[in-house]
DONU-500619 format. One record per residue (C-alpha): x, y, z; residue number from 1. Coordinates in nm, 3 decimals, decimal comma. Example, Ala and Ser with C-alpha at 12.3 -4.5 7.8 and 13.67 -1.06 7.14 Angstrom:
(node (1,230 -0,450 0,780) 1),
(node (1,367 -0,106 0,714) 2),
//
This chain:
(node (8,145 11,572 12,031) 1),
(node (8,000 11,379 11,739) 2),
(node (8,225 11,326 11,438) 3),
(node (8,058 11,277 11,101) 4),
(node (8,223 11,014 10,879) 5),
(node (8,189 11,070 10,505) 6),
(node (8,278 10,792 10,259) 7),
(node (8,264 10,941 9,909) 8),
(node (8,293 10,722 9,600) 9),
(node (8,469 10,982 9,385) 10),
(node (8,742 11,239 9,433) 11),
(node (8,508 11,516 9,321) 12),
(node (8,260 11,421 9,591) 13),
(node (8,535 11,416 9,854) 14),
(node (8,653 11,763 9,751) 15),
(node (8,301 11,903 9,765) 16),
(node (8,253 11,770 10,119) 17),
(node (8,590 11,903 10,230) 18),
(node (8,527 12,246 10,081) 19),
(node (8,218 12,300 10,297) 20),
(node (8,417 12,335 10,620) 21),
(node (8,789 12,266 10,560) 22),
(node (8,905 12,402 10,895) 23),
(node (8,688 12,153 11,085) 24),
(node (8,742 11,848 10,863) 25),
(node (9,021 11,594 10,830) 26),
(node (9,099 11,360 10,544) 27),
(node (9,118 10,992 10,643) 28),
(node (9,356 10,776 10,439) 29),
(node (9,494 10,466 10,612) 30),
(node (9,416 10,605 10,957) 31),
(node (9,731 10,471 11,124) 32),
(node (9,834 10,812 11,255) 33),
(node (9,508 11,005 11,247) 34),
(node (9,321 10,760 11,470) 35),
(node (9,588 10,789 11,738) 36),
(node (9,549 11,167 11,738) 37),
(node (9,171 11,137 11,757) 38),
(node (9,178 10,891 12,047) 39),
(node (9,420 11,109 12,240) 40),
(node (9,202 11,415 12,192) 41),
(node (9,476 11,609 12,015) 42),
(node (9,243 11,646 11,716) 43),
(node (8,871 11,715 11,737) 44),
(node (8,735 11,755 11,383) 45),
(node (8,365 11,773 11,307) 46),
(node (8,405 11,573 10,985) 47),
(node (8,620 11,286 10,860) 48),
(node (8,642 11,243 10,484) 49),
(node (8,753 10,887 10,404) 50),
(node (8,932 10,821 10,074) 51),
(node (8,916 10,443 10,099) 52),
(node (8,640 10,395 9,841) 53),
(node (8,799 10,613 9,569) 54),
(node (8,954 10,356 9,335) 55),
(node (9,145 10,602 9,116) 56),
(node (9,365 10,690 9,414) 57),
(node (9,487 10,331 9,446) 58),
(node (9,655 10,295 9,106) 59),
(node (10,021 10,253 9,010) 60),
(node (10,084 10,356 8,650) 61),
(node (10,383 10,420 8,423) 62),
(node (10,352 10,679 8,150) 63),
(node (10,597 10,901 7,961) 64),
(node (10,894 10,792 8,175) 65),
(node (10,709 10,879 8,495) 66),
(node (10,569 10,641 8,753) 67),
(node (10,252 10,773 8,914) 68),
(node (10,166 10,641 9,259) 69),
(node (9,811 10,702 9,372) 70),
(node (9,766 10,863 9,711) 71),
(node (9,593 10,556 9,855) 72),
(node (9,853 10,302 9,743) 73),
(node (9,941 10,111 10,058) 74),
(node (10,289 10,095 10,205) 75),
(node (10,280 9,718 10,161) 76),
(node (10,204 9,761 9,789) 77),
(node (10,507 9,991 9,754) 78),
(node (10,717 9,722 9,920) 79),
(node (10,596 9,432 9,704) 80),
(node (10,495 9,585 9,368) 81),
(node (10,718 9,439 9,091) 82),
(node (10,700 9,770 8,904) 83),
(node (10,814 9,971 9,205) 84),
(node (11,081 9,720 9,309) 85),
(node (11,240 9,725 8,965) 86),
(node (11,218 10,095 8,885) 87),
(node (11,241 10,247 9,234) 88),
(node (11,425 10,000 9,458) 89),
(node (11,487 10,247 9,739) 90),
(node (11,115 10,325 9,761) 91),
(node (11,059 9,955 9,823) 92),
(node (11,343 9,955 10,075) 93),
(node (11,201 10,252 10,260) 94),
(node (10,850 10,104 10,257) 95),
(node (10,974 9,771 10,392) 96),
(node (11,130 9,948 10,690) 97),
(node (10,803 10,108 10,805) 98),
(node (10,640 9,943 11,106) 99),
(node (10,509 9,588 11,082) 100),
(node (10,330 9,411 10,797) 101),
(node (9,982 9,481 10,946) 102),
(node (10,072 9,851 10,966) 103),
(node (10,202 9,851 10,609) 104),
(node (9,884 9,679 10,490) 105),
(node (9,674 9,968 10,624) 106),
(node (9,907 10,266 10,595) 107),
(node (9,906 10,464 10,271) 108),
(node (10,160 10,667 10,079) 109),
(node (9,977 10,998 10,113) 110),
(node (9,897 10,934 10,477) 111),
(node (10,266 10,880 10,548) 112),
(node (10,363 11,200 10,368) 113),
(node (10,090 11,424 10,508) 114),
(node (10,150 11,316 10,868) 115),
(node (10,509 11,441 10,823) 116),
(node (10,643 11,251 11,122) 117),
(node (11,007 11,311 11,218) 118),
(node (11,198 11,010 11,085) 119),
(node (10,937 10,911 10,824) 120),
(node (11,112 10,680 10,580) 121),
(node (10,954 10,770 10,245) 122),
(node (11,016 11,148 10,225) 123),
(node (11,398 11,135 10,182) 124),
(node (11,366 10,891 9,892) 125),
(node (11,101 11,103 9,720) 126),
(node (11,313 11,416 9,761) 127),
(node (11,625 11,246 9,621) 128),
(node (11,428 11,109 9,326) 129),
(node (11,289 11,452 9,234) 130),
(node (10,929 11,349 9,296) 131),
(node (10,639 11,591 9,266) 132),
(node (10,320 11,575 9,470) 133),
(node (9,992 11,644 9,291) 134),
(node (9,732 11,803 9,515) 135),
(node (9,376 11,898 9,432) 136),
(node (9,096 12,104 9,584) 137),
(node (8,761 12,238 9,469) 138),
(node (8,964 12,542 9,354) 139),
(node (9,183 12,341 9,117) 140),
(node (9,505 12,141 9,099) 141),
(node (9,867 12,226 9,171) 142),
(node (10,200 12,043 9,186) 143),
(node (10,446 12,069 9,473) 144),
(node (10,805 11,946 9,457) 145),
(node (10,869 11,690 9,731) 146),
(node (11,162 11,905 9,843) 147),
(node (10,917 12,190 9,916) 148),
(node (10,632 11,983 10,060) 149),
(node (10,767 11,921 10,411) 150),
(node (10,772 12,231 10,632) 151),
(node (10,841 12,101 10,983) 152),
(node (10,716 11,863 11,250) 153),
(node (10,377 11,741 11,122) 154),
(node (10,363 12,043 10,890) 155),
(node (10,336 12,037 10,511) 156),
(node (10,256 12,274 10,225) 157),
(node (9,908 12,120 10,196) 158),
(node (9,617 12,363 10,243) 159),
(node (9,318 12,272 10,460) 160),
(node (9,090 12,212 10,159) 161),
(node (9,342 12,012 9,955) 162),
(node (9,383 11,638 9,906) 163),
(node (9,693 11,462 9,777) 164),
(node (9,592 11,293 9,453) 165),
(node (9,915 11,125 9,341) 166),
(node (10,293 11,131 9,352) 167),
(node (10,486 11,148 9,024) 168),
(node (10,841 11,015 9,013) 169),
(node (11,059 11,044 8,700) 170),
(node (11,205 10,713 8,594) 171),
(node (11,584 10,699 8,570) 172),
(node (11,767 10,515 8,292) 173),
(node (11,878 10,175 8,415) 174),
(node (12,231 10,201 8,276) 175),
(node (12,479 10,343 8,528) 176),
(node (12,229 10,465 8,787) 177),
(node (12,209 10,344 9,145) 178),
(node (11,986 10,433 9,437) 179),
(node (11,968 10,329 9,801) 180),
(node (11,795 10,411 10,128) 181),
(node (11,964 10,334 10,460) 182),
(node (11,827 10,408 10,807) 183),
(node (11,932 10,374 11,169) 184),
(node (11,656 10,328 11,426) 185),
(node (11,614 10,191 11,777) 186),
(node (11,412 9,899 11,640) 187),
(node (11,350 9,802 11,281) 188),
(node (10,983 9,899 11,312) 189),
(node (11,061 10,247 11,448) 190),
(node (11,095 10,574 11,254) 191),
(node (11,447 10,660 11,148) 192),
(node (11,682 10,837 11,386) 193),
(node (11,873 10,900 11,064) 194),
(node (11,754 10,801 10,717) 195),
(node (11,959 10,879 10,407) 196),
(node (11,854 10,838 10,043) 197),
(node (12,109 10,851 9,761) 198),
(node (12,056 10,857 9,385) 199),
(node (12,368 10,872 9,167) 200),
(node (12,514 10,796 8,829) 201),
(node (12,850 10,628 8,786) 202),
(node (13,034 10,775 8,486) 203),
(node (13,321 10,535 8,445) 204),
(node (13,529 10,573 8,761) 205),
(node (13,367 10,905 8,854) 206),
(node (13,046 11,003 9,033) 207),
(node (12,834 11,211 8,795) 208),
(node (12,485 11,332 8,880) 209),
(node (12,395 11,281 9,244) 210),
(node (12,107 11,363 9,478) 211),
(node (12,112 11,305 9,853) 212),
(node (11,834 11,361 10,106) 213),
(node (11,826 11,306 10,480) 214),
(node (11,539 11,256 10,723) 215),
(node (11,513 11,202 11,097) 216),
(node (11,803 11,435 11,176) 217),
(node (11,609 11,762 11,177) 218),
(node (11,252 11,881 11,202) 219),
(node (11,191 11,813 10,832) 220),
(node (11,360 11,603 10,562) 221),
(node (11,600 11,806 10,348) 222),
(node (11,811 11,788 10,035) 223),
(node (12,177 11,749 10,133) 224),
(node (12,333 11,996 9,890) 225),
(node (12,667 12,025 10,071) 226),
(node (12,713 11,649 10,064) 227),
(node (12,620 11,640 9,696) 228),
(node (12,889 11,897 9,613) 229),
(node (13,144 11,696 9,810) 230),
(node (13,085 11,390 9,589) 231),
(node (12,985 11,526 9,248) 232),
(node (13,264 11,475 8,994) 233),
(node (13,482 11,286 9,241) 234),
(node (13,646 10,946 9,181) 235),
(node (13,465 10,637 9,301) 236),
(node (13,737 10,531 9,539) 237),
(node (13,655 10,444 9,897) 238),
(node (13,985 10,538 10,053) 239),
(node (13,876 10,893 10,132) 240),
(node (13,501 10,876 10,084) 241),
(node (13,420 10,893 10,454) 242),
(node (13,590 11,232 10,476) 243),
(node (13,352 11,356 10,207) 244),
(node (13,059 11,214 10,401) 245),
(node (13,132 11,459 10,683) 246),
(node (12,997 11,739 10,461) 247),
(node (12,642 11,623 10,528) 248),
(node (12,667 11,771 10,877) 249),
(node (12,647 12,114 10,712) 250),
(node (12,312 12,029 10,554) 251),
(node (12,097 11,983 10,863) 252),
(node (12,070 12,108 11,219) 253),
(node (12,027 11,793 11,422) 254),
(node (11,755 11,785 11,687) 255),
(node (11,726 11,616 12,026) 256),
(node (11,416 11,427 12,133) 257),
(node (11,320 11,132 12,353) 258),
(node (11,476 10,890 12,102) 259),
(node (11,823 11,037 12,055) 260),
(node (12,036 11,339 12,132) 261),
(node (12,142 11,594 11,873) 262),
(node (12,503 11,487 11,936) 263),
(node (12,424 11,123 11,856) 264),
(node (12,242 11,210 11,535) 265),
(node (12,527 11,433 11,424) 266),
(node (12,784 11,163 11,499) 267),
(node (12,615 10,883 11,306) 268),
(node (12,495 11,092 11,012) 269),
(node (12,816 11,057 10,802) 270),
(node (12,831 10,683 10,867) 271),
(node (12,474 10,634 10,744) 272),
(node (12,555 10,836 10,432) 273),
(node (12,867 10,624 10,377) 274),
(node (12,660 10,305 10,382) 275),
(node (12,400 10,450 10,146) 276),
(node (12,671 10,571 9,906) 277),
(node (12,837 10,230 9,900) 278),
(node (12,509 10,056 9,822) 279),
(node (12,412 10,307 9,552) 280),
(node (12,756 10,284 9,387) 281),
(node (12,739 9,904 9,385) 282),
(node (12,399 9,913 9,220) 283),
(node (12,516 10,169 8,965) 284),
(node (12,807 9,944 8,871) 285),
(node (12,580 9,641 8,848) 286),
(node (12,342 9,834 8,623) 287),
(node (12,634 9,937 8,400) 288),
(node (12,750 9,576 8,364) 289),
(node (12,397 9,453 8,288) 290),
(node (12,353 9,725 8,027) 291),
(node (12,671 9,629 7,837) 292),
//
């Protein structure tokens, strides 16, 4: 079967092509995941719509206390961008843990999100940061909260005729805030068996606002609301913090696959949260000292 490759120069052109036959077309971003599916025969689209030539999708911009990451920003750019590393350190951490440098040079932010692989490293951080995903079609634009975007294994809220345009992430004040992403994987280049993202504010000796998200444990990344309640308003003292970390087991039903058993994921989940909490608290304290 012949596959027609389209290489539009503008987003409007890409949307027009996609709207002609959305059920038999696929959007090509970095191609790291899509090409594997094509070679294996698991996907047989009639059309591929490449986004590589659309420059507006490759921008990183800060405006009105929001950082906007274009859909085609590469994983390597997220890892090395001074703007991202300063404002969103756990996004850089998560990006640096994805595959090898050649993979990160080709892979894109939107491609990583839309593939929705179990153990993908970026989704937990975006959920914890309260990111929103801007999607567009010939019908118009809409915004989806990152927490609502991921539906299951390789399933998202994206419609067949929609393209991810950008990801908006609200910028946190520097003073008193800390964030961290920690993962456990078989090899450093592998997807996370467990990946935990934490964003918190240290209010004196107490944990104030906090957001926790976990990926790799279940079929989709989720907000860890039970774990958040266990820590919110509690003292920053590490004598009993691990006991609070156990609450995260109530947030996700761990799965078994060829990489790890459900039992193993459930056992290590609190320990990964503990490490992420410790790193986020340290950064929050450092930010408080620097802001004084």
